[in-house]
N, CA, C and O atoms as a GROMACS GRO file, in nm:
protein
  620
    1MET      N    1   0.082  -0.119   0.000
    1MET     CA    2   0.000   0.000   0.000
    1MET      C    3   0.087   0.126   0.000
    1MET      O    4   0.198   0.126   0.053
    2ALA      N    5   0.037   0.229  -0.058
    2ALA     CA    6   0.110   0.354  -0.069
    2ALA      C    7   0.077   0.447   0.046
    2ALA      O    8  -0.022   0.429   0.117
    3GLY      N    9   0.161   0.545   0.063
    3GLY     CA   10   0.135   0.648   0.162
    3GLY      C   11   0.056   0.762   0.101
    3GLY      O   12   0.072   0.795  -0.017
    4ILE      N   13  -0.028   0.822   0.183
    4ILE     CA   14  -0.106   0.938   0.140
    4ILE      C   15  -0.030   1.062   0.188
    4ILE      O   16  -0.006   1.079   0.308
    5HIS      N   17   0.005   1.148   0.095
    5HIS     CA   18   0.085   1.266   0.127
    5HIS      C   19   0.003   1.366   0.208
    5HIS      O   20  -0.119   1.377   0.192
    6ILE      N   21   0.071   1.438   0.295
    6ILE     CA   22   0.005   1.535   0.382
    6ILE      C   23  -0.069   1.643   0.302
    6ILE      O   24  -0.170   1.696   0.348
    7THR      N   25  -0.019   1.676   0.182
    7THR     CA   26  -0.089   1.776   0.101
    7THR      C   27  -0.224   1.724   0.054
    7THR      O   28  -0.317   1.803   0.034
    8ASP      N   29  -0.237   1.593   0.035
    8ASP     CA   30  -0.366   1.535  -0.001
    8ASP      C   31  -0.462   1.537   0.119
    8ASP      O   32  -0.582   1.558   0.102
    9ILE      N   33  -0.409   1.515   0.238
    9ILE     CA   34  -0.492   1.524   0.358
    9ILE      C   35  -0.543   1.667   0.373
    9ILE      O   36  -0.661   1.689   0.401
   10GLU      N   37  -0.455   1.763   0.353
   10GLU     CA   38  -0.493   1.903   0.362
   10GLU      C   39  -0.597   1.940   0.255
   10GLU      O   40  -0.693   2.012   0.283
   11ALA      N   41  -0.576   1.891   0.133
   11ALA     CA   42  -0.673   1.918   0.025
   11ALA      C   43  -0.810   1.859   0.059
   11ALA      O   44  -0.913   1.920   0.033
   12ALA      N   45  -0.810   1.740   0.118
   12ALA     CA   46  -0.936   1.677   0.157
   12ALA      C   47  -1.005   1.757   0.267
   12ALA      O   48  -1.127   1.774   0.265
   13ILE      N   49  -0.928   1.806   0.364
   13ILE     CA   50  -0.985   1.889   0.471
   13ILE      C   51  -1.051   2.013   0.411
   13ILE      O   52  -1.165   2.046   0.444
   14ASN      N   53  -0.979   2.080   0.323
   14ASN     CA   54  -1.034   2.201   0.261
   14ASN      C   55  -1.156   2.171   0.176
   14ASN      O   56  -1.250   2.251   0.173
   15TRP      N   57  -1.157   2.060   0.106
   15TRP     CA   58  -1.272   2.020   0.025
   15TRP      C   59  -1.393   1.999   0.116
   15TRP      O   60  -1.503   2.047   0.086
   16TRP      N   61  -1.374   1.927   0.226
   16TRP     CA   62  -1.483   1.903   0.320
   16TRP      C   63  -1.531   2.033   0.385
   16TRP      O   64  -1.650   2.049   0.411
   17ARG      N   65  -1.439   2.125   0.412
   17ARG     CA   66  -1.480   2.254   0.470
   17ARG      C   67  -1.569   2.330   0.374
   17ARG      O   68  -1.658   2.404   0.416
   18ASN      N   69  -1.547   2.314   0.244
   18ASN     CA   70  -1.635   2.376   0.145
   18ASN      C   71  -1.767   2.301   0.131
   18ASN      O   72  -1.871   2.361   0.108
   19GLN      N   73  -1.762   2.168   0.146
   19GLN     CA   74  -1.883   2.086   0.133
   19GLN      C   75  -1.977   2.106   0.251
   19GLN      O   76  -2.099   2.114   0.234
   20GLN      N   77  -1.920   2.114   0.371
   20GLN     CA   78  -1.999   2.127   0.493
   20GLN      C   79  -1.938   2.237   0.581
   20GLN      O   80  -1.867   2.209   0.678
   21PRO      N   81  -1.965   2.363   0.544
   21PRO     CA   82  -1.904   2.474   0.619
   21PRO      C   83  -1.948   2.474   0.765
   21PRO      O   84  -2.055   2.425   0.801
   22SER      N   85  -1.862   2.529   0.848
   22SER     CA   86  -1.892   2.541   0.990
   22SER      C   87  -2.009   2.637   1.009
   22SER      O   88  -2.008   2.747   0.954
   23PRO      N   89  -2.110   2.597   1.086
   23PRO     CA   90  -2.224   2.688   1.107
   23PRO      C   91  -2.190   2.806   1.198
   23PRO      O   92  -2.256   2.910   1.192
   24ASP      N   93  -2.086   2.791   1.281
   24ASP     CA   94  -2.054   2.896   1.376
   24ASP      C   95  -1.911   2.948   1.364
   24ASP      O   96  -1.868   3.032   1.443
   25GLY      N   97  -1.836   2.897   1.267
   25GLY     CA   98  -1.698   2.939   1.248
   25GLY      C   99  -1.601   2.873   1.344
   25GLY      O  100  -1.481   2.902   1.341
   26ILE      N  101  -1.650   2.784   1.429
   26ILE     CA  102  -1.564   2.717   1.527
   26ILE      C  103  -1.570   2.566   1.510
   26ILE      O  104  -1.466   2.499   1.503
   27SER      N  105  -1.690   2.512   1.503
   27SER     CA  106  -1.705   2.367   1.495
   27SER      C  107  -1.676   2.318   1.353
   27SER      O  108  -1.689   2.393   1.256
   28ALA      N  109  -1.638   2.192   1.344
   28ALA     CA  110  -1.609   2.132   1.214
   28ALA      C  111  -1.693   2.007   1.197
   28ALA      O  112  -1.730   1.942   1.295
   29CYS      N  113  -1.724   1.974   1.073
   29CYS     CA  114  -1.803   1.854   1.044
   29CYS      C  115  -1.721   1.729   1.077
   29CYS      O  116  -1.598   1.736   1.084
   30PRO      N  117  -1.786   1.614   1.096
   30PRO     CA  118  -1.713   1.491   1.132
   30PRO      C  119  -1.600   1.453   1.036
   30PRO      O  120  -1.494   1.412   1.083
   31PRO      N  121  -1.617   1.464   0.902
   31PRO     CA  122  -1.504   1.429   0.815
   31PRO      C  123  -1.382   1.519   0.837
   31PRO      O  124  -1.268   1.472   0.832
   32VAL      N  125  -1.406   1.649   0.860
   32VAL     CA  126  -1.293   1.740   0.886
   32VAL      C  127  -1.224   1.703   1.016
   32VAL      O  128  -1.101   1.701   1.023
   33ARG      N  129  -1.302   1.672   1.119
   33ARG     CA  130  -1.242   1.634   1.247
   33ARG      C  131  -1.158   1.507   1.233
   33ARG      O  132  -1.049   1.498   1.289
   34ALA      N  133  -1.209   1.409   1.158
   34ALA     CA  134  -1.135   1.284   1.140
   34ALA      C  135  -1.005   1.308   1.064
   34ALA      O  136  -0.900   1.255   1.102
   35LEU      N  137  -1.011   1.386   0.959
   35LEU     CA  138  -0.891   1.415   0.880
   35LEU      C  139  -0.795   1.505   0.957
   35LEU      O  140  -0.673   1.490   0.946
   36ALA      N  141  -0.848   1.599   1.035
   36ALA     CA  142  -0.764   1.691   1.112
   36ALA      C  143  -0.683   1.615   1.218
   36ALA      O  144  -0.570   1.652   1.247
   37GLU      N  145  -0.741   1.511   1.274
   37GLU     CA  146  -0.667   1.431   1.372
   37GLU      C  147  -0.546   1.365   1.306
   37GLU      O  148  -0.436   1.366   1.362
   38VAL      N  149  -0.566   1.308   1.189
   38VAL     CA  150  -0.455   1.246   1.115
   38VAL      C  151  -0.352   1.352   1.077
   38VAL      O  152  -0.232   1.332   1.093
   39TYR      N  153  -0.400   1.465   1.028
   39TYR     CA  154  -0.312   1.574   0.987
   39TYR      C  155  -0.228   1.622   1.105
   39TYR      O  156  -0.107   1.641   1.092
   40ALA      N  157  -0.290   1.642   1.219
   40ALA     CA  158  -0.219   1.690   1.338
   40ALA      C  159  -0.112   1.590   1.381
   40ALA      O  160  -0.001   1.630   1.416
   41LEU      N  161  -0.143   1.462   1.380
   41LEU     CA  162  -0.044   1.361   1.417
   41LEU      C  163   0.072   1.358   1.318
   41LEU      O  164   0.187   1.336   1.356
   42MET      N  165   0.041   1.380   1.190
   42MET     CA  166   0.148   1.384   1.090
   42MET      C  167   0.239   1.504   1.113
   42MET      O  168   0.361   1.492   1.105
   43VAL      N  169   0.179   1.620   1.142
   43VAL     CA  170   0.259   1.740   1.168
   43VAL      C  171   0.342   1.720   1.294
   43VAL      O  172   0.462   1.749   1.295
   44TYR      N  173   0.280   1.671   1.400
   44TYR     CA  174   0.350   1.650   1.526
   44TYR      C  175   0.466   1.552   1.509
   44TYR      O  176   0.574   1.574   1.563
   45GLY      N  177   0.443   1.446   1.433
   45GLY     CA  178   0.548   1.347   1.410
   45GLY      C  179   0.642   1.381   1.296
   45GLY      O  180   0.732   1.304   1.264
   46ARG      N  181   0.621   1.498   1.235
   46ARG     CA  182   0.703   1.542   1.121
   46ARG      C  183   0.703   1.438   1.009
   46ARG      O  184   0.806   1.411   0.947
   47GLU      N  185   0.586   1.382   0.984
   47GLU     CA  186   0.568   1.281   0.880
   47GLU      C  187   0.503   1.346   0.759
   47GLU      O  188   0.413   1.429   0.773
   48SER      N  189   0.547   1.309   0.641
   48SER     CA  190   0.483   1.363   0.520
   48SER      C  191   0.386   1.262   0.458
   48SER      O  192   0.307   1.298   0.371
   49LEU      N  193   0.393   1.135   0.503
   49LEU     CA  194   0.306   1.032   0.448
   49LEU      C  195   0.229   0.961   0.558
   49LEU      O  196   0.281   0.934   0.666
   50CYS      N  197   0.103   0.932   0.527
   50CYS     CA  198   0.018   0.852   0.615
   50CYS      C  199  -0.005   0.718   0.545
   50CYS      O  200  -0.039   0.715   0.427
   51ASP      N  201   0.013   0.610   0.617
   51ASP     CA  202  -0.005   0.477   0.558
   51ASP      C  203  -0.152   0.456   0.520
   51ASP      O  204  -0.240   0.463   0.605
   52GLU      N  205  -0.174   0.430   0.395
   52GLU     CA  206  -0.311   0.411   0.344
   52GLU      C  207  -0.379   0.292   0.412
   52GLU      O  208  -0.500   0.297   0.438
   53ALA      N  209  -0.305   0.187   0.443
   53ALA     CA  210  -0.363   0.065   0.499
   53ALA      C  211  -0.402   0.081   0.646
   53ALA      O  212  -0.496   0.016   0.691
   54THR      N  213  -0.332   0.165   0.720
   54THR     CA  214  -0.359   0.176   0.863
   54THR      C  215  -0.426   0.307   0.903
   54THR      O  216  -0.442   0.335   1.021
   55MET      N  217  -0.466   0.385   0.807
   55MET     CA  218  -0.534   0.511   0.835
   55MET      C  219  -0.666   0.481   0.906
   55MET      O  220  -0.735   0.387   0.867
   56PRO      N  221  -0.702   0.558   1.010
   56PRO     CA  222  -0.830   0.535   1.077
   56PRO      C  223  -0.947   0.536   0.978
   56PRO      O  224  -0.949   0.616   0.885
   57GLU      N  225  -1.041   0.448   0.998
   57GLU     CA  226  -1.148   0.425   0.900
   57GLU      C  227  -1.228   0.552   0.867
   57GLU      O  228  -1.255   0.578   0.750
   58ARG      N  229  -1.265   0.630   0.967
   58ARG     CA  230  -1.344   0.752   0.939
   58ARG      C  231  -1.264   0.851   0.856
   58ARG      O  232  -1.317   0.913   0.764
   59ALA      N  233  -1.136   0.864   0.888
   59ALA     CA  234  -1.051   0.956   0.811
   59ALA      C  235  -1.029   0.902   0.670
   59ALA      O  236  -1.031   0.978   0.573
   60LYS      N  237  -1.009   0.772   0.659
   60LYS     CA  238  -0.988   0.714   0.526
   60LYS      C  239  -1.112   0.731   0.439
   60LYS      O  240  -1.100   0.762   0.321
   61GLN      N  241  -1.230   0.712   0.497
   61GLN     CA  242  -1.352   0.729   0.418
   61GLN      C  243  -1.370   0.874   0.376
   61GLN      O  244  -1.412   0.901   0.263
   62ALA      N  245  -1.338   0.969   0.465
   62ALA     CA  246  -1.345   1.111   0.430
   62ALA      C  247  -1.246   1.143   0.318
   62ALA      O  248  -1.278   1.219   0.226
   63TRP      N  249  -1.126   1.085   0.327
   63TRP     CA  250  -1.026   1.107   0.223
   63TRP      C  251  -1.072   1.046   0.091
   63TRP      O  252  -1.055   1.107  -0.014
   64LEU      N  253  -1.129   0.924   0.096
   64LEU     CA  254  -1.178   0.859  -0.026
   64LEU      C  255  -1.291   0.937  -0.091
   64LEU      O  256  -1.302   0.942  -0.214
   65ASP      N  257  -1.377   0.999  -0.009
   65ASP     CA  258  -1.484   1.082  -0.065
   65ASP      C  259  -1.425   1.202  -0.140
   65ASP      O  260  -1.472   1.237  -0.248
   66TRP      N  261  -1.321   1.264  -0.082
   66TRP     CA  262  -1.252   1.372  -0.153
   66TRP      C  263  -1.187   1.318  -0.279
   66TRP      O  264  -1.198   1.378  -0.386
   67TYR      N  265  -1.119   1.206  -0.266
   67TYR     CA  266  -1.049   1.144  -0.380
   67TYR      C  267  -1.145   1.120  -0.496
   67TYR      O  268  -1.108   1.140  -0.612
   68ALA      N  269  -1.267   1.079  -0.466
   68ALA     CA  270  -1.367   1.053  -0.571
   68ALA      C  271  -1.403   1.180  -0.648
   68ALA      O  272  -1.456   1.172  -0.759
   69SER      N  273  -1.374   1.296  -0.591
   69SER     CA  274  -1.405   1.423  -0.659
   69SER      C  275  -1.291   1.469  -0.749
   69SER      O  276  -1.304   1.570  -0.819
   70THR      N  277  -1.179   1.398  -0.748
   70THR     CA  278  -1.062   1.436  -0.829
   70THR      C  279  -1.061   1.357  -0.960
   70THR      O  280  -1.126   1.252  -0.969
   71PRO      N  281  -0.988   1.405  -1.061
   71PRO     CA  282  -0.978   1.328  -1.186
   71PRO      C  283  -0.914   1.193  -1.159
   71PRO      O  284  -0.818   1.183  -1.082
   72ASP      N  285  -0.965   1.088  -1.222
   72ASP     CA  286  -0.912   0.954  -1.196
   72ASP      C  287  -0.775   0.932  -1.258
   72ASP      O  288  -0.689   0.867  -1.199
   73THR      N  289  -0.755   0.986  -1.374
   73THR     CA  290  -0.631   0.955  -1.446
   73THR      C  291  -0.569   1.082  -1.503
   73THR      O  292  -0.642   1.173  -1.543
   74PRO      N  293  -0.436   1.088  -1.508
   74PRO     CA  294  -0.372   1.204  -1.571
   74PRO      C  295  -0.370   1.197  -1.723
   74PRO      O  296  -0.319   1.289  -1.788
   75CYS      N  297  -0.424   1.092  -1.781
   75CYS     CA  298  -0.420   1.072  -1.926
   75CYS      C  299  -0.483   1.188  -2.001
   75CYS      O  300  -0.590   1.238  -1.964
   76ILE      N  301  -0.416   1.232  -2.109
   76ILE     CA  302  -0.471   1.336  -2.196
   76ILE      C  303  -0.488   1.283  -2.338
   76ILE      O  304  -0.501   1.360  -2.433
   77ALA      N  305  -0.488   1.150  -2.352
   77ALA     CA  306  -0.510   1.082  -2.480
   77ALA      C  307  -0.401   1.112  -2.582
   77ALA      O  308  -0.425   1.111  -2.702
   78ILE      N  309  -0.281   1.138  -2.533
   78ILE     CA  310  -0.163   1.152  -2.618
   78ILE      C  311  -0.060   1.056  -2.557
   78ILE      O  312   0.032   1.100  -2.488
   79CYS      N  313  -0.076   0.928  -2.582
   79CYS     CA  314   0.002   0.826  -2.513
   79CYS      C  315   0.126   0.788  -2.593
   79CYS      O  316   0.116   0.721  -2.697
   80SER      N  317   0.241   0.830  -2.545
   80SER     CA  318   0.363   0.796  -2.616
   80SER      C  319   0.420   0.662  -2.570
   80SER      O  320   0.512   0.610  -2.634
   81THR      N  321   0.368   0.603  -2.460
   81THR     CA  322   0.416   0.471  -2.420
   81THR      C  323   0.372   0.367  -2.522
   81THR      O  324   0.438   0.264  -2.538
   82SER      N  325   0.262   0.392  -2.591
   82SER     CA  326   0.219   0.299  -2.696
   82SER      C  327   0.313   0.306  -2.817
   82SER      O  328   0.310   0.218  -2.903
   83GLN      N  329   0.395   0.409  -2.822
   83GLN     CA  330   0.493   0.424  -2.930
   83GLN      C  331   0.632   0.380  -2.885
   83GLN      O  332   0.729   0.393  -2.961
   84GLY      N  333   0.643   0.327  -2.761
   84GLY     CA  334   0.770   0.275  -2.714
   84GLY      C  335   0.843   0.357  -2.610
   84GLY      O  336   0.949   0.316  -2.564
   85ASP      N  337   0.789   0.474  -2.572
   85ASP     CA  338   0.855   0.554  -2.469
   85ASP      C  339   0.839   0.487  -2.333
   85ASP      O  340   0.736   0.427  -2.304
   86ASP      N  341   0.943   0.498  -2.250
   86ASP     CA  342   0.936   0.444  -2.114
   86ASP      C  343   0.845   0.530  -2.026
   86ASP      O  344   0.778   0.479  -1.936
   87VAL      N  345   0.843   0.661  -2.053
   87VAL     CA  346   0.758   0.754  -1.980
   87VAL      C  347   0.673   0.828  -2.081
   87VAL      O  348   0.725   0.880  -2.180
   88CYS      N  349   0.543   0.833  -2.058
   88CYS     CA  350   0.451   0.899  -2.151
   88CYS      C  351   0.476   1.050  -2.154
   88CYS      O  352   0.479   1.115  -2.050
   89LYS      N  353   0.492   1.103  -2.272
   89LYS     CA  354   0.511   1.248  -2.287
   89LYS      C  355   0.382   1.323  -2.254
   89LYS      O  356   0.387   1.438  -2.208
   90GLY      N  357   0.268   1.260  -2.276
   90GLY     CA  358   0.141   1.327  -2.252
   90GLY      C  359   0.107   1.341  -2.105
   90GLY      O  360   0.077   1.451  -2.058
   91CYS      N  361   0.112   1.230  -2.029
   91CYS     CA  362   0.067   1.234  -1.890
   91CYS      C  363   0.180   1.223  -1.789
   91CYS      O  364   0.160   1.257  -1.672
   92GLY      N  365   0.296   1.176  -1.829
   92GLY     CA  366   0.408   1.165  -1.738
   92GLY      C  367   0.419   1.034  -1.663
   92GLY      O  368   0.510   1.016  -1.582
   93ARG      N  369   0.326   0.940  -1.688
   93ARG     CA  370   0.335   0.811  -1.619
   93ARG      C  371   0.431   0.719  -1.692
   93ARG      O  372   0.453   0.731  -1.812
   94THR      N  373   0.489   0.626  -1.615
   94THR     CA  374   0.575   0.525  -1.675
   94THR      C  375   0.488   0.423  -1.747
   94THR      O  376   0.366   0.419  -1.728
   95PHE      N  377   0.552   0.340  -1.830
   95PHE     CA  378   0.478   0.236  -1.901
   95PHE      C  379   0.406   0.146  -1.801
   95PHE      O  380   0.289   0.112  -1.820
   96ASP      N  381   0.476   0.106  -1.694
   96ASP     CA  382   0.412   0.019  -1.593
   96ASP      C  383   0.295   0.088  -1.525
   96ASP      O  384   0.192   0.025  -1.500
   97GLU      N  385   0.309   0.216  -1.494
   97GLU     CA  386   0.199   0.289  -1.430
   97GLU      C  387   0.077   0.296  -1.522
   97GLU      O  388  -0.036   0.284  -1.476
   98VAL      N  389   0.099   0.316  -1.650
   98VAL     CA  390  -0.013   0.319  -1.745
   98VAL      C  391  -0.081   0.182  -1.748
   98VAL      O  392  -0.203   0.173  -1.743
   99GLN      N  393   0.000   0.076  -1.757
   99GLN     CA  394  -0.055  -0.060  -1.766
   99GLN      C  395  -0.126  -0.103  -1.639
   99GLN      O  396  -0.230  -0.169  -1.645
  100LEU      N  397  -0.072  -0.066  -1.523
  100LEU     CA  398  -0.126  -0.113  -1.395
  100LEU      C  399  -0.225  -0.016  -1.331
  100LEU      O  400  -0.276  -0.044  -1.223
  101TRP      N  401  -0.254   0.096  -1.396
  101TRP     CA  402  -0.341   0.198  -1.338
  101TRP      C  403  -0.473   0.142  -1.284
  101TRP      O  404  -0.511   0.176  -1.172
  102PRO      N  405  -0.545   0.057  -1.358
  102PRO     CA  406  -0.673   0.007  -1.305
  102PRO      C  407  -0.659  -0.075  -1.177
  102PRO      O  408  -0.754  -0.086  -1.099
  103GLU      N  409  -0.542  -0.133  -1.153
  103GLU     CA  410  -0.520  -0.216  -1.035
  103GLU      C  411  -0.462  -0.138  -0.918
  103GLU      O  412  -0.457  -0.191  -0.806
  104MET      N  413  -0.420  -0.016  -0.939
  104MET     CA  414  -0.356   0.063  -0.834
  104MET      C  415  -0.459   0.109  -0.731
  104MET      O  416  -0.575   0.132  -0.764
  105THR      N  417  -0.414   0.121  -0.606
  105THR     CA  418  -0.501   0.174  -0.500
  105THR      C  419  -0.512   0.325  -0.516
  105THR      O  420  -0.431   0.386  -0.586
  106PRO      N  421  -0.611   0.388  -0.452
  106PRO     CA  422  -0.618   0.534  -0.457
  106PRO      C  423  -0.489   0.601  -0.408
  106PRO      O  424  -0.447   0.701  -0.465
  107GLY      N  425  -0.427   0.548  -0.304
  107GLY     CA  426  -0.302   0.605  -0.254
  107GLY      C  427  -0.190   0.594  -0.355
  107GLY      O  428  -0.112   0.687  -0.371
  108GLU      N  429  -0.182   0.481  -0.424
  108GLU     CA  430  -0.080   0.463  -0.527
  108GLU      C  431  -0.104   0.558  -0.644
  108GLU      O  432  -0.010   0.613  -0.701
  109LYS      N  433  -0.230   0.577  -0.680
  109LYS     CA  434  -0.262   0.670  -0.789
  109LYS      C  435  -0.225   0.813  -0.750
  109LYS      O  436  -0.168   0.887  -0.830
  110ARG      N  437  -0.257   0.851  -0.626
  110ARG     CA  438  -0.224   0.987  -0.582
  110ARG      C  439  -0.074   1.007  -0.574
  110ARG      O  440  -0.024   1.116  -0.602
  111ALA      N  441   0.001   0.902  -0.536
  111ALA     CA  442   0.147   0.912  -0.532
  111ALA      C  443   0.201   0.934  -0.674
  111ALA      O  444   0.295   1.011  -0.693
  112THR      N  445   0.141   0.868  -0.771
  112THR     CA  446   0.181   0.887  -0.911
  112THR      C  447   0.148   1.029  -0.955
  112THR      O  448   0.230   1.095  -1.017
  113TRP      N  449   0.026   1.075  -0.924
  113TRP     CA  450  -0.013   1.213  -0.957
  113TRP      C  451   0.088   1.312  -0.897
  113TRP      O  452   0.133   1.404  -0.965
  114ARG      N  453   0.122   1.292  -0.770
  114ARG     CA  454   0.214   1.383  -0.704
  114ARG      C  455   0.350   1.384  -0.775
  114ARG      O  456   0.406   1.491  -0.798
  115ARG      N  457   0.401   1.267  -0.810
  115ARG     CA  458   0.530   1.260  -0.878
  115ARG      C  459   0.527   1.334  -1.010
  115ARG      O  460   0.618   1.413  -1.039
  116ILE      N  461   0.423   1.312  -1.092
  116ILE     CA  462   0.422   1.377  -1.224
  116ILE      C  463   0.399   1.527  -1.211
  116ILE      O  464   0.446   1.604  -1.295
  117ILE      N  465   0.326   1.570  -1.108
  117ILE     CA  466   0.308   1.714  -1.086
  117ILE      C  467   0.441   1.777  -1.044
  117ILE      O  468   0.478   1.884  -1.092
  118MET      N  469   0.513   1.709  -0.955
  118MET     CA  470   0.641   1.762  -0.908
  118MET      C  471   0.745   1.765  -1.021
  118MET      O  472   0.825   1.857  -1.028
  119GLU      N  473   0.742   1.664  -1.108
  119GLU     CA  474   0.838   1.662  -1.221
  119GLU      C  475   0.806   1.772  -1.321
  119GLU      O  476   0.896   1.828  -1.382
  120ASP      N  477   0.677   1.802  -1.339
  120ASP     CA  478   0.632   1.911  -1.426
  120ASP      C  479   0.689   1.905  -1.567
  120ASP      O  480   0.721   2.008  -1.626
  121SER      N  481   0.702   1.783  -1.621
  121SER     CA  482   0.755   1.771  -1.757
  121SER      C  483   0.653   1.717  -1.856
  121SER      O  484   0.674   1.725  -1.977
  122ALA      N  485   0.542   1.663  -1.808
  122ALA     CA  486   0.441   1.606  -1.897
  122ALA      C  487   0.368   1.717  -1.972
  122ALA      O  488   0.348   1.827  -1.920
  123TRP      N  489   0.331   1.687  -2.093
  123TRP     CA  490   0.256   1.784  -2.174
  123TRP      C  491   0.129   1.828  -2.104
  123TRP      O  492   0.082   1.940  -2.123
  124ARG      N  493   0.072   1.740  -2.022
  124ARG     CA  494  -0.048   1.773  -1.947
  124ARG      C  495  -0.032   1.904  -1.871
  124ARG      O  496  -0.128   1.979  -1.854
  125PHE      N  497   0.089   1.932  -1.827
  125PHE     CA  498   0.114   2.050  -1.744
  125PHE      C  499   0.182   2.164  -1.816
  125PHE      O  500   0.208   2.267  -1.756
  126ASN      N  501   0.210   2.148  -1.944
  126ASN     CA  502   0.273   2.259  -2.016
  126ASN      C  503   0.214   2.276  -2.155
  126ASN      O  504   0.119   2.353  -2.171
  127ARG      N  505   0.266   2.208  -2.254
  127ARG     CA  506   0.222   2.231  -2.393
  127ARG      C  507   0.073   2.210  -2.412
  127ARG      O  508   0.006   2.294  -2.474
  128TYR      N  509   0.021   2.101  -2.360
  128TYR     CA  510  -0.121   2.071  -2.379
  128TYR      C  511  -0.207   2.172  -2.305
  128TYR      O  512  -0.310   2.217  -2.356
  129ALA      N  513  -0.166   2.209  -2.184
  129ALA     CA  514  -0.241   2.307  -2.106
  129ALA      C  515  -0.242   2.442  -2.177
  129ALA      O  516  -0.345   2.510  -2.180
  130GLU      N  517  -0.128   2.481  -2.235
  130GLU     CA  518  -0.123   2.608  -2.308
  130GLU      C  519  -0.213   2.604  -2.430
  130GLU      O  520  -0.278   2.703  -2.462
  131ARG      N  521  -0.216   2.490  -2.498
  131ARG     CA  522  -0.303   2.475  -2.615
  131ARG      C  523  -0.449   2.486  -2.573
  131ARG      O  524  -0.529   2.550  -2.642
  132ALA      N  525  -0.484   2.424  -2.462
  132ALA     CA  526  -0.622   2.430  -2.414
  132ALA      C  527  -0.660   2.574  -2.380
  132ALA      O  528  -0.773   2.615  -2.404
  133LEU      N  529  -0.567   2.650  -2.323
  133LEU     CA  530  -0.593   2.791  -2.294
  133LEU      C  531  -0.616   2.870  -2.420
  133LEU      O  532  -0.694   2.965  -2.420
  134GLY      N  533  -0.550   2.833  -2.530
  134GLY     CA  534  -0.568   2.902  -2.658
  134GLY      C  535  -0.712   2.898  -2.703
  134GLY      O  536  -0.760   2.994  -2.764
  135ASP      N  537  -0.783   2.790  -2.675
  135ASP     CA  538  -0.923   2.780  -2.711
  135ASP      C  539  -1.009   2.876  -2.629
  135ASP      O  540  -1.112   2.924  -2.676
  136GLU      N  541  -0.966   2.904  -2.506
  136GLU     CA  542  -1.042   2.994  -2.420
  136GLU      C  543  -1.016   3.140  -2.452
  136GLU      O  544  -1.097   3.227  -2.420
  137ILE      N  545  -0.901   3.167  -2.515
  137ILE     CA  546  -0.864   3.305  -2.543
  137ILE      C  547  -0.960   3.366  -2.645
  137ILE      O  548  -0.999   3.482  -2.633
  138GLY      N  549  -0.996   3.287  -2.745
  138GLY     CA  550  -1.092   3.335  -2.845
  138GLY      C  551  -1.028   3.426  -2.948
  138GLY      O  552  -0.907   3.424  -2.969
  139ALA      N  553  -1.111   3.504  -3.012
  139ALA     CA  554  -1.066   3.593  -3.119
  139ALA      C  555  -1.038   3.731  -3.063
  139ALA      O  556  -1.068   3.760  -2.947
  140GLY      N  557  -0.981   3.813  -3.144
  140GLY     CA  558  -0.953   3.950  -3.102
  140GLY      C  559  -0.815   3.990  -3.148
  140GLY      O  560  -0.739   3.907  -3.199
  141PRO      N  561  -0.781   4.118  -3.132
  141PRO     CA  562  -0.654   4.167  -3.183
  141PRO      C  563  -0.533   4.101  -3.116
  141PRO      O  564  -0.429   4.087  -3.180
  142ASP      N  565  -0.543   4.060  -2.990
  142ASP     CA  566  -0.431   3.998  -2.921
  142ASP      C  567  -0.434   3.846  -2.927
  142ASP      O  568  -0.343   3.782  -2.875
  143ALA      N  569  -0.535   3.787  -2.988
  143ALA     CA  570  -0.553   3.642  -2.983
  143ALA      C  571  -0.435   3.568  -3.044
  143ALA      O  572  -0.385   3.472  -2.986
  144GLU      N  573  -0.388   3.612  -3.161
  144GLU     CA  574  -0.277   3.542  -3.226
  144GLU      C  575  -0.150   3.552  -3.143
  144GLU      O  576  -0.076   3.454  -3.131
  145ALA      N  577  -0.123   3.667  -3.086
  145ALA     CA  578  -0.004   3.684  -3.002
  145ALA      C  579  -0.013   3.596  -2.878
  145ALA      O  580   0.087   3.539  -2.835
  146GLN      N  581  -0.131   3.585  -2.822
  146GLN     CA  582  -0.148   3.504  -2.701
  146GLN      C  583  -0.135   3.355  -2.731
  146GLN      O  584  -0.099   3.278  -2.643
  147ARG      N  585  -0.164   3.314  -2.854
  147ARG     CA  586  -0.154   3.173  -2.891
  147ARG      C  587  -0.010   3.134  -2.927
  147ARG      O  588   0.019   3.015  -2.942
  148SER      N  589   0.078   3.232  -2.942
  148SER     CA  590   0.215   3.200  -2.983
  148SER      C  591   0.290   3.134  -2.868
  148SER      O  592   0.233   3.107  -2.762
  149ASP      N  593   0.416   3.108  -2.890
  149ASP     CA  594   0.499   3.045  -2.787
  149ASP      C  595   0.538   3.141  -2.676
  149ASP      O  596   0.598   3.100  -2.577
  150GLN      N  597   0.504   3.270  -2.691
  150GLN     CA  598   0.536   3.368  -2.589
  150GLN      C  599   0.442   3.351  -2.470
  150GLN      O  600   0.327   3.313  -2.488
  151PRO      N  601   0.490   3.380  -2.348
  151PRO     CA  602   0.399   3.372  -2.233
  151PRO      C  603   0.287   3.474  -2.245
  151PRO      O  604   0.307   3.582  -2.301
  152PRO      N  605   0.168   3.441  -2.193
  152PRO     CA  606   0.056   3.534  -2.203
  152PRO      C  607   0.086   3.663  -2.126
  152PRO      O  608   0.154   3.662  -2.023
  153ARG      N  609   0.033   3.773  -2.178
  153ARG     CA  610   0.050   3.902  -2.110
  153ARG      C  611  -0.038   3.907  -1.987
  153ARG      O  612  -0.142   3.840  -1.981
  154ALA      N  613   0.002   3.985  -1.890
  154ALA     CA  614  -0.081   4.003  -1.771
  154ALA      C  615  -0.204   4.084  -1.811
  154ALA      O  616  -0.195   4.177  -1.891
  155ARG      N  617  -0.314   4.048  -1.755
  155ARG     CA  618  -0.440   4.118  -1.790
  155ARG      C  619  -0.484   4.207  -1.679
  155ARG      O  620  -0.587   4.274  -1.691
   0.00000   0.00000   0.00000
């Protein structure tokens, strides 16, 4: 089993705080309390990973509910592993990660997501994202300049 990174615990806490806001600004909903206990123990112990297999059940269920709200796969349908690359240029996963994705646990999938985000080399996070932004820019006098390889101007 994989470890769940503290940033994922924090993201789940914040997601739950948006889902079930505090009625009085002090109390927290049960999922936030369960996750906050795990988070506090991780901070106190200076741990960055929580063991997915031994996480308290209420906290794990709260984390899994948050996890269900995230994209399942980093795939952007530009798979270079099918062309022989060891690491996909599109999503940043290794050939084994692409092949074993359906069998991976949520913690293993999040660990893979974290790695490819930290590496920041997959097209998902640069070229493809910039191309997708080009569609949102639309027409206008600056549209062609904004679609070029130059960084977008501040608006």
